[in-house]
C-alpha positions as a Python dict, from the first residue, in 0.01 Angstrom:
ca = {
    (1, 'M'): (0, 0, 0),
    (2, 'S'): (-142, -346, -56),
    (3, 'G'): (-472, -389, -253),
    (4, 'A'): (-787, -489, -68),
    (5, 'V'): (-832, -853, -13),
    (6, 'T'): (-1148, -995, -162),
    (7, 'T'): (-1323, -1336, -119),
    (8, 'P'): (-1520, -1542, -377),
    (9, 'A'): (-1844, -1471, -176),
    (10, 'G'): (-1782, -1097, -183),
    (11, 'R'): (-1698, -1093, -554),
    (12, 'V'): (-2017, -1293, -633),
    (13, 'A'): (-2220, -1056, -410),
    (14, 'A'): (-2085, -749, -575),
    (15, 'L'): (-2157, -887, -922),
    (16, 'A'): (-2500, -1005, -817),
    (17, 'R'): (-2583, -635, -687),
    (18, 'A'): (-2479, -487, -1024),
    (19, 'E'): (-2685, -759, -1205),
    (20, 'L'): (-2990, -677, -975),
    (21, 'T'): (-2964, -306, -1084),
    (22, 'L'): (-2967, -401, -1456),
    (23, 'F'): (-3256, -644, -1383),
    (24, 'G'): (-3458, -357, -1223),
    (25, 'R'): (-3417, -144, -1536),
    (26, 'S'): (-3551, -406, -1766),
    (27, 'K'): (-3938, -381, -1793),
    (28, 'G'): (-3963, -687, -2025),
    (29, 'M'): (-3758, -902, -1796),
    (30, 'I'): (-3951, -796, -1486),
    (31, 'V'): (-4279, -897, -1659),
    (32, 'T'): (-4139, -1224, -1778),
    (33, 'A'): (-3969, -1322, -1435),
    (34, 'V'): (-4203, -1171, -1190),
    (35, 'F'): (-4568, -1144, -1314),
    (36, 'V'): (-4587, -1426, -1569),
    (37, 'P'): (-4516, -1705, -1317),
    (38, 'L'): (-4766, -1565, -1069),
    (39, 'V'): (-5043, -1512, -1318),
    (40, 'L'): (-5028, -1833, -1515),
    (41, 'P'): (-5123, -2069, -1222),
    (42, 'V'): (-5425, -1847, -1149),
    (43, 'S'): (-5535, -1863, -1509),
    (44, 'A'): (-5494, -2242, -1508),
    (45, 'R'): (-5718, -2314, -1223),
    (46, 'A'): (-6033, -2345, -1429),
    (47, 'V'): (-5848, -2607, -1632),
    (48, 'V'): (-5744, -2808, -1335),
    (49, 'E'): (-6082, -2802, -1185),
    (50, 'D'): (-6211, -2981, -1489),
    (51, 'M'): (-5955, -3260, -1452),
    (52, 'D'): (-6056, -3602, -1338),
    (53, 'L'): (-5865, -3609, -1011),
    (54, 'G'): (-6064, -3894, -864),
    (55, 'G'): (-5846, -4173, -737),
    (56, 'S'): (-5523, -3984, -783),
    (57, 'G'): (-5519, -3862, -422),
    (58, 'L'): (-5466, -3506, -552),
    (59, 'S'): (-5675, -3192, -494),
    (60, 'V'): (-5677, -2875, -717),
    (61, 'G'): (-5445, -2712, -471),
    (62, 'L'): (-5194, -2999, -484),
    (63, 'V'): (-5194, -2988, -869),
    (64, 'L'): (-5164, -2595, -886),
    (65, 'L'): (-4894, -2554, -623),
    (66, 'P'): (-4614, -2776, -771),
    (67, 'G'): (-4719, -2647, -1108),
    (68, 'A'): (-4692, -2295, -1000),
    (69, 'I'): (-4347, -2360, -863),
    (70, 'G'): (-4259, -2523, -1198),
    (71, 'F'): (-4376, -2215, -1381),
    (72, 'S'): (-4160, -1999, -1161),
    (73, 'M'): (-3845, -2206, -1237),
    (74, 'L'): (-3924, -2207, -1611),
    (75, 'F'): (-3988, -1837, -1643),
    (76, 'A'): (-3845, -1638, -1353),
    (77, 'V'): (-3509, -1849, -1364),
    (78, 'Y'): (-3455, -2046, -1679),
    (79, 'S'): (-3598, -1819, -1958),
    (80, 'A'): (-3489, -1508, -1784),
    (81, 'L'): (-3126, -1620, -1726),
    (82, 'V'): (-3086, -1736, -2092),
    (83, 'G'): (-3148, -1377, -2198),
    (84, 'V'): (-2912, -1260, -1926),
    (85, 'F'): (-2633, -1472, -2012),
    (86, 'V'): (-2659, -1404, -2386),
    (87, 'G'): (-2697, -1026, -2339),
    (88, 'R'): (-2391, -989, -2116),
    (89, 'R'): (-2196, -1204, -2361),
    (90, 'E'): (-2295, -999, -2666),
    (91, 'E'): (-2223, -672, -2477),
    (92, 'L'): (-1872, -808, -2393),
    (93, 'V'): (-1949, -795, -2025),
    (94, 'L'): (-1850, -1149, -1967),
    (95, 'K'): (-1518, -1109, -2153),
    (96, 'R'): (-1429, -797, -1954),
    (97, 'L'): (-1519, -962, -1629),
    (98, 'R'): (-1282, -1258, -1708),
    (99, 'T'): (-990, -1027, -1727),
    (100, 'G'): (-1023, -941, -1359),
    (101, 'E'): (-986, -1164, -1057),
    (102, 'L'): (-1332, -1312, -1083),
    (103, 'R'): (-1331, -1675, -1188),
    (104, 'D'): (-1564, -1820, -1446),
    (105, 'R'): (-1798, -1990, -1204),
    (106, 'E'): (-1819, -1674, -987),
    (107, 'I'): (-1917, -1476, -1300),
    (108, 'L'): (-2191, -1719, -1383),
    (109, 'A'): (-2303, -1744, -1008),
    (110, 'G'): (-2319, -1364, -965),
    (111, 'A'): (-2508, -1322, -1288),
    (112, 'A'): (-2761, -1593, -1197),
    (113, 'L'): (-2814, -1498, -828),
    (114, 'P'): (-3079, -1222, -876),
    (115, 'A'): (-3298, -1455, -1091),
    (116, 'V'): (-3250, -1748, -855),
    (117, 'A'): (-3338, -1527, -567),
    (118, 'T'): (-3652, -1402, -750),
    (119, 'G'): (-3746, -1764, -815),
    (120, 'L'): (-3711, -1861, -454),
    (121, 'V'): (-3916, -1559, -335),
    (122, 'Q'): (-4186, -1657, -578),
    (123, 'C'): (-4191, -2030, -451),
    (124, 'V'): (-4248, -1901, -91),
    (125, 'I'): (-4515, -1656, -198),
    (126, 'L'): (-4691, -1930, -412),
    (127, 'A'): (-4677, -2169, -122),
    (128, 'V'): (-4837, -1924, 113),
    (129, 'G'): (-5091, -1803, -149),
    (130, 'C'): (-5201, -2156, -228),
    (131, 'S'): (-5227, -2255, 142),
    (132, 'V'): (-5466, -1950, 198),
    (133, 'L'): (-5651, -1941, -123),
    (134, 'L'): (-5681, -2314, -221),
    (135, 'D'): (-5684, -2470, 132),
    (136, 'V'): (-5352, -2651, 86),
    (137, 'A'): (-5227, -2793, 414),
    (138, 'A'): (-4873, -2763, 534),
    (139, 'P'): (-4632, -3008, 352),
    (140, 'E'): (-4623, -3356, 522),
    (141, 'A'): (-4255, -3397, 425),
    (142, 'P'): (-4111, -3043, 411),
    (143, 'Q'): (-3754, -3175, 353),
    (144, 'L'): (-3863, -3319, 15),
    (145, 'A'): (-4007, -2988, -90),
    (146, 'V'): (-3700, -2788, 14),
    (147, 'V'): (-3469, -3029, -161),
    (148, 'G'): (-3687, -3021, -474),
    (149, 'V'): (-3704, -2641, -483),
    (150, 'G'): (-3328, -2610, -421),
    (151, 'L'): (-3232, -2864, -692),
    (152, 'G'): (-3486, -2701, -931),
    (153, 'L'): (-3331, -2357, -887),
    (154, 'V'): (-2981, -2475, -950),
    (155, 'L'): (-3078, -2692, -1240),
    (156, 'S'): (-3270, -2431, -1406),
    (157, 'A'): (-2981, -2180, -1381),
    (158, 'A'): (-2742, -2449, -1526),
    (159, 'L'): (-2979, -2530, -1816),
    (160, 'A'): (-3003, -2160, -1886),
    (161, 'A'): (-2629, -2140, -1926),
    (162, 'V'): (-2631, -2443, -2155),
    (163, 'T'): (-2906, -2296, -2368),
    (164, 'A'): (-2725, -1955, -2383),
    (165, 'S'): (-2413, -2138, -2523),
    (166, 'F'): (-2607, -2220, -2844),
    (167, 'T'): (-2804, -1887, -2857),
    (168, 'R'): (-2672, -1609, -3093),
    (169, 'T'): (-2882, -1305, -2987),
    (170, 'V'): (-3105, -1182, -2697),
    (171, 'E'): (-3400, -1184, -2927),
    (172, 'S'): (-3344, -1550, -3033),
    (173, 'S'): (-3312, -1661, -2677),
    (174, 'Q'): (-3700, -1647, -2662),
    (175, 'V'): (-3698, -1922, -2930),
    (176, 'T'): (-3406, -2131, -2807),
    (177, 'S'): (-3561, -2151, -2452),
    (178, 'M'): (-3900, -2241, -2572),
    (179, 'P'): (-3849, -2626, -2641),
    (180, 'L'): (-3751, -2693, -2279),
    (181, 'V'): (-4035, -2468, -2155),
    (182, 'M'): (-4305, -2638, -2369),
    (183, 'V'): (-4163, -3000, -2306),
    (184, 'S'): (-4151, -2935, -1920),
    (185, 'M'): (-4503, -2780, -1902),
    (186, 'V'): (-4658, -3067, -2100),
    (187, 'G'): (-4447, -3365, -1970),
    (188, 'S'): (-4300, -3290, -1641),
    (189, 'G'): (-4619, -3264, -1440),
    (190, 'V'): (-4633, -2883, -1446),
    (191, 'A'): (-4958, -2867, -1626),
    (192, 'V'): (-5080, -3225, -1604),
    (193, 'P'): (-4976, -3450, -1309),
    (194, 'L'): (-4801, -3776, -1404),
    (195, 'E'): (-5055, -3951, -1192),
    (196, 'L'): (-5321, -3881, -1452),
    (197, 'M'): (-5108, -4027, -1731),
    (198, 'P'): (-5074, -4394, -1854),
    (199, 'D'): (-4797, -4576, -1650),
    (200, 'R'): (-4572, -4635, -1949),
    (201, 'V'): (-4599, -4270, -2063),
    (202, 'A'): (-4524, -4151, -1709),
    (203, 'S'): (-4222, -4371, -1678),
    (204, 'V'): (-4064, -4209, -1979),
    (205, 'L'): (-4162, -3850, -1879),
    (206, 'E'): (-4001, -3917, -1537),
    (207, 'L'): (-3660, -3882, -1710),
    (208, 'L'): (-3718, -3520, -1820),
    (209, 'P'): (-3516, -3257, -1637),
    (210, 'L'): (-3786, -3089, -1443),
    (211, 'T'): (-3996, -3398, -1375),
    (212, 'P'): (-3802, -3506, -1061),
    (213, 'V'): (-3824, -3147, -911),
    (214, 'I'): (-4197, -3142, -948),
    (215, 'T'): (-4231, -3501, -812),
    (216, 'L'): (-4027, -3406, -500),
    (217, 'V'): (-4221, -3082, -431),
    (218, 'R'): (-4556, -3262, -479),
    (219, 'G'): (-4436, -3564, -271),
    (220, 'G'): (-4327, -3318, 0),
    (221, 'W'): (-4682, -3171, 30),
    (222, 'T'): (-4868, -3501, -5),
    (223, 'G'): (-4634, -3708, 209),
    (224, 'E'): (-4698, -4011, -14),
    (225, 'L'): (-4338, -4023, -144),
    (226, 'S'): (-4131, -4256, 88),
    (227, 'A'): (-3765, -4205, 136),
    (228, 'Y'): (-3695, -4504, -91),
    (229, 'E'): (-3922, -4371, -363),
    (230, 'A'): (-3755, -4029, -342),
    (231, 'V'): (-3413, -4175, -437),
    (232, 'G'): (-3508, -4209, -789),
    (233, 'P'): (-3618, -3852, -853),
    (234, 'L'): (-3338, -3721, -650),
    (235, 'M'): (-3066, -3919, -852),
    (236, 'T'): (-3226, -3817, -1174),
    (237, 'A'): (-3221, -3437, -1075),
    (238, 'L'): (-2859, -3465, -966),
    (239, 'A'): (-2766, -3648, -1290),
    (240, 'W'): (-2927, -3369, -1498),
    (241, 'T'): (-2753, -3098, -1294),
    (242, 'L'): (-2407, -3271, -1330),
    (243, 'L'): (-2470, -3305, -1704),
    (244, 'A'): (-2572, -2936, -1735),
    (245, 'V'): (-2258, -2835, -1538),
    (246, 'F'): (-2033, -3049, -1758),
    (247, 'A'): (-2200, -2901, -2073),
    (248, 'V'): (-2148, -2544, -1944),
    (249, 'R'): (-1767, -2612, -1876),
    (250, 'R'): (-1742, -2765, -2220),
    (251, 'W'): (-1939, -2537, -2446),
    (252, 'F'): (-2026, -2206, -2276),
    (253, 'R'): (-1910, -1919, -2490),
    (254, 'W'): (-1763, -1607, -2318),
    (255, 'E'): (-1725, -1403, -2643),
    (256, 'P'): (-1986, -1284, -2898),
    (257, 'R'): (-2099, -1538, -3146),
    (258, 'R'): (-2008, -1429, -3507),
}
């Protein structure tokens, strides 16, 4: 009797279901991945209202919405996945999975899928919530917003795997993930739009990993980012994604760090 035939999609889905079960049992991860990204933008509203947005073409809603999506990617996807990858590695789960028919990319994709799905759902909820509560109109160029969110989710997951490669324990993952979170919040337009910064500073910050994602999302809502102007952020995001994938293939560790 021959064994059951499996497909890559089926194997990834099965692993993702198992990972989702573990995700639901972790109260700390639920708080970090689900509630923090939804609460932080609300708490930041007073700060945004005090910003001098005159002449920038932005409203409070158009600052908070892309920032909220950035928060979601940083906490629900990136920070959460660093802990997931490190935890599964230290528990020898990744090592055991590699002895079966699962391929390396399938293992990483299956482990990342619940967090990525959580981030996607949050982005949709935040878009609807900001439209209702902050009177944000529908996106003028929805294709840019969709591309930005899609690239951001993939990039956040890839960067999480890179960070996990150099993280020894689950506890230390909160420390190793912090530099990218802080740099992105301050310099990628999550907390302060690049439109409010000096041109020279903004031109440097445009090269940060999450900046092109926020630029595409914000440009999708404002409609002020032309197809030609969108090429730069798009290429930057793709370059970071390819670099992260290369780093994962080169340095990701499948066995506990000793």
